[in-house]
C-alpha positions as CSV (number, residue, x, y, z in Angstrom):
1,X,-6.4,-28.2,16.0
2,X,-6.5,-30.4,19.1
3,X,-3.6,-32.0,20.8
4,X,-2.5,-33.5,24.2
5,X,0.6,-32.9,26.4
6,X,2.0,-29.8,24.7
7,X,4.2,-26.9,25.8
8,X,3.4,-23.2,25.9
9,X,5.4,-22.7,22.7
10,X,3.4,-25.5,21.0
11,X,0.1,-23.8,22.1
12,X,1.3,-20.4,20.7
13,X,2.3,-22.0,17.4
14,X,-1.2,-23.6,17.1
15,X,-2.8,-20.2,17.7
16,X,-0.6,-18.6,15.1
17,X,-1.6,-21.3,12.6
18,X,-5.3,-20.9,13.2
19,X,-5.1,-17.1,13.0
20,X,-3.1,-17.4,9.7
21,X,-6.2,-19.0,8.2
22,X,-8.2,-15.9,8.6
23,X,-5.7,-13.0,8.9
24,X,-6.3,-11.9,5.2
25,X,-9.9,-11.1,6.0
26,X,-9.0,-8.5,8.7
27,X,-7.4,-5.1,8.3
28,X,-3.7,-5.4,9.3
29,X,-4.0,-3.4,12.6
30,X,-7.0,-5.5,13.7
31,X,-5.3,-8.7,12.7
32,X,-2.2,-7.8,14.7
33,X,-4.2,-6.8,17.8
34,X,-6.1,-10.1,17.7
35,X,-2.9,-12.1,17.2
36,X,-1.2,-10.3,20.2
37,X,-4.3,-10.7,22.4
38,X,-4.8,-14.4,21.5
39,X,-1.1,-15.2,22.1
40,X,-1.1,-13.4,25.4
41,X,-4.3,-15.3,26.5
42,X,-2.9,-18.7,25.5
43,X,0.5,-17.9,27.1
44,X,-1.2,-17.1,30.4
45,X,-3.5,-20.1,30.3
46,X,-0.7,-22.5,29.3
47,X,1.8,-21.1,31.8
48,X,-0.8,-21.4,34.6
49,X,-1.5,-25.0,33.7
50,X,2.2,-25.7,33.8
51,X,2.9,-23.8,37.0
52,X,-0.2,-24.8,39.1
53,X,-1.6,-27.9,37.6
54,X,1.2,-30.2,36.4
55,X,0.9,-29.3,32.7
56,X,-1.6,-29.1,29.8
57,X,-3.5,-32.4,29.3
58,X,-5.4,-31.2,26.2
59,X,-5.4,-28.1,24.0
60,X,-7.3,-26.9,21.1
61,X,-7.6,-23.7,19.0
62,X,-10.2,-23.1,16.4
63,X,-12.2,-20.5,14.6
64,X,-15.9,-20.5,15.4
65,X,-17.8,-17.9,13.4
66,X,-16.6,-14.5,14.8
67,X,-14.3,-15.9,17.5
68,X,-11.1,-17.8,18.0
69,X,-11.8,-20.3,20.7
70,X,-9.0,-21.6,22.9
71,X,-9.4,-24.6,25.2
72,X,-6.8,-25.5,27.7
73,X,-7.3,-28.6,30.0
74,X,-5.2,-29.6,33.0
75,X,-5.4,-32.2,35.8
76,X,-6.3,-29.8,38.6
77,X,-9.8,-29.2,39.8
78,X,-8.9,-25.8,41.3
79,X,-10.7,-22.9,39.6
80,X,-8.4,-20.1,38.6
81,X,-8.5,-17.0,40.7
82,X,-6.6,-13.8,41.0
83,X,-3.7,-14.3,43.5
84,X,-3.2,-11.5,46.0
85,X,0.0,-9.5,45.5
86,X,2.8,-10.5,47.7
87,X,6.1,-8.6,48.2
88,X,8.9,-10.3,46.4
89,X,6.6,-12.6,44.3
90,X,6.1,-11.6,40.7
91,X,2.9,-12.3,38.8
92,X,-0.6,-12.8,40.1
93,X,-2.3,-10.8,37.3
94,X,-2.6,-13.3,34.5
95,X,-6.1,-14.5,35.2
96,X,-7.3,-10.8,35.4
97,X,-5.7,-10.2,32.0
98,X,-7.3,-13.2,30.5
99,X,-10.7,-12.1,31.8
100,X,-10.3,-8.6,30.3
101,X,-9.2,-9.8,26.9
102,X,-11.8,-12.5,26.3
103,X,-15.3,-12.1,25.0
104,X,-16.3,-15.4,26.5
105,X,-14.6,-17.4,29.3
106,X,-15.8,-20.6,30.9
107,X,-14.2,-23.0,33.4
108,X,-15.6,-26.6,33.4
109,X,-14.5,-28.7,36.3
110,X,-14.7,-32.5,36.1
111,X,-13.4,-35.2,38.4
112,X,-10.2,-35.6,36.3
113,X,-9.4,-31.8,36.0
114,X,-10.7,-28.7,34.3
115,X,-11.0,-27.2,30.9
116,X,-10.8,-23.4,30.4
117,X,-12.5,-22.2,27.3
118,X,-11.5,-18.7,26.3
119,X,-12.8,-16.9,23.2
120,X,-11.8,-13.7,21.6
121,X,-13.9,-11.8,19.0
122,X,-12.3,-11.8,15.6
123,X,-14.4,-8.8,14.3
């Protein structure tokens, strides 16, 4: 599934739909963990695109062999980085969470913005 100009909620719905295609092939606890992790990753990536880059310009979620691959594009050429903690400012840990949960993570910067490709193992 690929689309443009979507919300965080739309991205989460797309991930749920892709995972529903393969959930019967995984034991329930593993399927639930994959679902939770994938939803957390897509939520962080989508929220960061909305907060720091003006929104999502393109999004896709698909199964590729033993991974679910999520691609989030935005109009910023700034590479994600962990923000230092600041008193009174929540957040700053999302990129670190994404890095820990993903089996593969790539940031491709182009003149019109960037695409983050995040993959999580399904097995």
